[in-house]
Structures are given as C-alpha cells and as structure tokens.
N, C-alpha and C positions, 0 to 999 in steps of 0.2 A: 504493500500500500504506500503510494507516494503522496504525502501530505505536505502542502505548502505551509511552513510555520507562520507566515504572515497572516494566513487565514485563521489560524488558531488564536492569534492575538486579537483579531476582530471578534471572534466568538467569545473570547474572554471579556471583551469590552461590552458586548451585548448583555452578558450576564451581569457584569458590574454595574452597567447603567440602568438595567431593568427594561430594555426594549430596543427596537431597531432605531426609532427616531432619536432617542437619547444617546445611543451609541454613535450615531452619525454626528451629533453635535460634539461629542467627546473627540472623535477622530478627525473632525473637520472635513468630512466628505458627505455625499448625499445619502439619504436613506435607501434609495434604490441600489446604490453601490454596496451598501452593507448587506442588503438582502441577497444580491447577486453573489457576494463573497461567501455567505453562509450556504447558499444553494450549491455553489461549486465545491465547497468542503463536504457537503452531503454526498455529492457525486463521487468525490475522491474516496470517502469512507464507505459508501454504500449503505448508510443507515440514516434515519431522520435524526436531526440534532435539535430541531425546534418543534414544539407542539403548537401548531397553528390553528387548532380548533377554536371555534367561537371568537375569532379575531385576536386570539392571544399569540404571544411570541415567547413562550417559556421554554427553557432548555429541557430536553429529555435527559434521562440518566446518562446516556452516552455523551450527550452534549455537555453536561456538567463536568464529566471526567476530562473531556478534551479541553474545555475552557480552563480547567485547573492547569493543564500543561501550557496553555496560552498565557496564563498569568505569570508562570515562572519564566517564560521566554520574555515577556514584557519587562519583568523585574531585572533580568540580566541585561537587556538592552538599555534600560534606564541607568543601571550601574555603570555600564560601559560609557555611556554618554557623559555622565558626571565625571568619570575618570578622565576622559578626553578634554573636557572643558574646564576642569578644575573647580567644579561646583558641588563638591561632596557634602555629606550631611554633617560636617563638623559645626560646632557652635558658631553662629554668625553674629557679629557685633560690629558696632561702629556707625557712623553717620551715613545716610544716603538721602540725596536731595531729589525730589520728584516734582517735575513741572507738568502742568496739565492745562489744556484749554478748558473753558468753563463747561462746555457741553459734556465732556468726558468726566470732569471733576465731580459734577453733581450726580451723575448716574452711576459712576463706577469707582473713580480713584479715591474719593474720600473714604469709601467703604474699605477699599484695599489697604489704605494707609492705617486705618484704625485697627485692622486685623493683623498687621505685620508684627506689632509688638507682642500680641498674644502668642504668635507662633515663634517669634525670635525675641525674647526679652532683652537681649543685649543690643538689638538693632535700634538706631535712633533715626527714624524716618522724618523728613521735613517736607511738607507739601506746599507748593507755591502755584498760585493761579498765574497763567501767562497766556499771551497770544502765540500763535504758531511762529510768526517771524521772530518775536522776542525770545521764545523758547529755543528755537534753533540756534540763535546767536549765543544764548547762555550755555547751551550744550557744547557749542564749538569752543567757547572760552573756558569751559571746565566748571562753570557755576552750577550746572545740573548734571546729575548722573543718569536720570531717566526722564524722558519726555513723552507725554501722551497727546496726540493730536488726531483730528479727523482729516480724512482726505478722500480723494477720488482715485480709483485704480489706474486711470489713464494719466494721472498727473501727480505721481508720488514725488516727494522731495528727495534729493540726494542726501544721504546721511553725511554729517561733517566728518573730516578725517579722524580716524581713531574711534569711530562710532559704528554701530550696527543698526539696521532697521528691520523690524519684524511686523507682520500683519497680525493684529490681535483678533479682529473679527471683520467679516464682510457681510453685506446685506444689499438688498435692492432698494431703489428709490420708488416712491409712490407719488401720484398726483392727487391732491385733495382740493375740494372747494368748500366754502362755508355752508353748513347745513341750513343756515338762515336764508340761503338763496332759493330754497325749495327744490324744484325739479333741477337736478344738476345738468350742466352742459356736457354733451358727449361727443359731438361732432367737432372737427377741426375749425369750421367756420364759427361755431359758438364759442369755442375756447379762444379764438382770435379776438373776439369782441369783449371779453371780460378783463378786468384789471388783474394784475399778477403781483404777488409779493416776492421780491427778488432777494438776493444775497450779495455779500461783499464780493467784489471782483477777485477772481482767483480762488474762491472757496469751492469746496466740493459741491455745494448746492448750486452755485452759479454755473459750474461746468455742466451739471446735470440739466439745469434749466436750458442752457444753450443747446445741448444735444436734443432736448425735447422740441425746442423751437424748430430745429432743422428737420427732425423726424416727421413732425406734423405739418411742416410748411407754414408755420405761424409767422406773422410779420415780425421782423427783427427790430423791435422798438424798446425803449427804456421801460422797465417795470414801473408800475404805479407807486409801489412802496418798497422799502428795503428793510429787512430784519437781519441784524447782525447775529443774533442767537435764536435758539429754538423757542425760548420763552417769549421773546418779542413776536416771533411768527405766530405762536399760539394765541397771543393777545389780539393780533391783527385778524386772525381767522375768526375768533369769537365776535369781533366787531363787524364781521362780514366784509372786510376790505378787499379781499382778493383770493385767487387761487394760488396754490403753492406747491412746490416740489420738496419733499422731505424724505429722509431715510425711513424705511418701512417701520422699524420699531418705534420711531418717534411719531410718525403719522398715525399709527394704530392707537397711540395713547393721547393724541391731541383732541381735546373736547371740542365739539361743534364742527368737526371736519368730516365731510363725506368723501370717501375714497372712490376714485374713478378706476374702471377696469382698463387702464391705459398702461402699456409697458413703457418704462423710461429706460433708454439705453444707458449702460454703465453700471458700475458697482461702487457703493459707498464703503469706506474702510475706516476702521479705528487702528491707528498706527502707533507702534512703540519704537522710539529711538533711544539708544542707550550707549553709554561709554564702554569701551573694551579695555581690559587690563593689559592685554597684549593681543596681537593678531589671532583671532579665533578663540580667545579666552575671555570669560566674563567674570568679574570680581564677585565674590560670594554675596555681598549685600545687594548688588544689582540683580544677581540670579534669584535671590529670594523675592525681590519685587516682581520679577517677571513670572515666577511660579505662582505667586498669589494673584497677579493680574489675570492669568489664564484661568485659575480656579474660580475666582469671583465672577469673571465674565461668563463662564459657563453657568454658574449659579443664577445669574441674572437672566440669562436666556431661558433656563429651565423655568424660572418663576413666571416670565412672560408667556411661555408656552402653556403652562398649567392654567394660567388665567385666561387663556384663549385670546390673547392680544396679538398673536403673530399669525398672519395668513401664510407666510413662508418662513421657514426656519433660517436664522442667520448661521453662517459658518463661523465657528469659534476655533481658533488655533490653540490647542491645549498644550503643545510642546513648544516652548519659547526659548529654553536653555539647552 
C-alpha cells in the first residue's frame, strides 16, 4: 500500500479541526481540496476513512488510526521547521514592538497583543497604531519588529531590506448598497447612476473599486464620498450616502448594507511584515507574535463562520514561522 504522508497530515487536520471546512481554514486551502485529498487517501487504502452519513464528516476507526500517524508526521515537520528557523520552544522574553493599521488593530492585533503575555510571561509586547506608509518607514528604520497592514494581492508592498513579508489571510471583496435605498440596483446602468463611497488613493479598497469600474464599464469619475477607514464607511452607509466596495468579512458585518451578487475582481489581504534576525531566520519574540497572529486569526474566522456572517470562507495562513 503506497500512502502519501501529506494526505495523512490532512486527515489529521480534519480530525483536529472537527470537519472539512474547519480543516480547510487551518490548512489555508479550499474545502473541496480537503475533500479530494481524503477521497484519494481512501482510494490508496481501500477503506472508508470518513463517515459521511447524514451530512456528517466523522472519522471511522481506521480513519482515526491513520490520523494519529498524520499527527506524528505533522509534529516532526513542525520540529524540523523550528530547528531550521531557530524558533524553538525555549522561554521567550524581551521586548517586541508591533505596529498595526487601525482596521487590523481593532479586529485582531489588540487581541493578539493581550494574549502574548499569557503565553510568554517574559515577553514585553508594545502595540502602536500606525498608517501603512509610516509603519513601513518605522520597520525599515528598526523602530518596529512586526507590522500588520491591509493590502491588495495585485499591489503588495516590497518588504524593507532585512525584513520578510507573509500573507496572514485572504478574502474576496463585496459590493454593498445602503438598505435604506430599498430595491437595490443590479444593472451596470443603475450602478453608474448612484453615488459611491471611495477610499484613499493606493489603498486596497481603491484598487478594488477601480477594477470594478473597469469590469462593469462604469464611468470613471470621482467618488461622491471618501472613507479612510471601515468605521467611516459604515457610518456613511447607515446615512444612505452611497454604494461601497468592502472586504467580505467587513461587508457581512456592516449594519444597513445590502450585498449585491456582483463578483469584484481581486483579493483582499491582511499582510504581516517582520524583521529577520538573519537571512531566513526569525528572532524568537517575532516568531511568537507570528504564531499567535495565525492562531487568533483562525479563531476569529471560526467565530464569524459559526455566527453565519461569512458567505465565503477566508483563507487563513496558519504557518507563518
């Protein structure tokens, strides 16, 4: 019997996460890819590994046994990665300065910073709110160790010298109009006639809006209003001031917003930039921050999913170190 060990790791993740969709979020791949991997493993072994009756996805006795082997493989791979990157489980202590734009700070980074001390009592995290340009400058000058910003997949910034860049999460954009408008516009001609809430030039939302204008053939004219952050966009929506393009997780939680079934080209990203201790090596305090970021981001995605606030699952990168 020729079994691909990578598929055993996927099976272990399904068991650990409690289902196909949750495992997909842990692995940063689609749910269909997880299902296909498990089915290929069943073909290799010749026995069912998941009980799919009544819509369930519970592991069979054989599935549990193989998942245990997958867990040991995953542990060995993690140990090897920590050995290579110098991020072992030794006590972590010392200062670490984290910069974040407001959007990520309020939804994620404040929560991460508070939990760091619980996991590493010797660590002294310092959180600073910043803009993306100021944060990149501070990272380049050595004033920050970790920087969290939002971005657009087609327009990622180059990390400063001596720094790395990782994608923490990816999601789609959505178009929404104020519910106060009543019957929402759906045709391009209707959308061309309504006011729009724009975003600062060079921001992820601005790039997404520009692509939507091109995709639908809307007139390329200045937006009626401009919102620098998501809170301002939400206030403008509640006031009925205009249509808006937002990341899916934000749009689904914005009160008074009716989402339109229009695909928006591109992908919204949450990015982590961090200092390197040496080429390919991450200092232990920075590695601790990256680990907690991945874990808490996954927790937030799970919470939104359980609350039914996500129409499409975000992709969360759970291995950052």
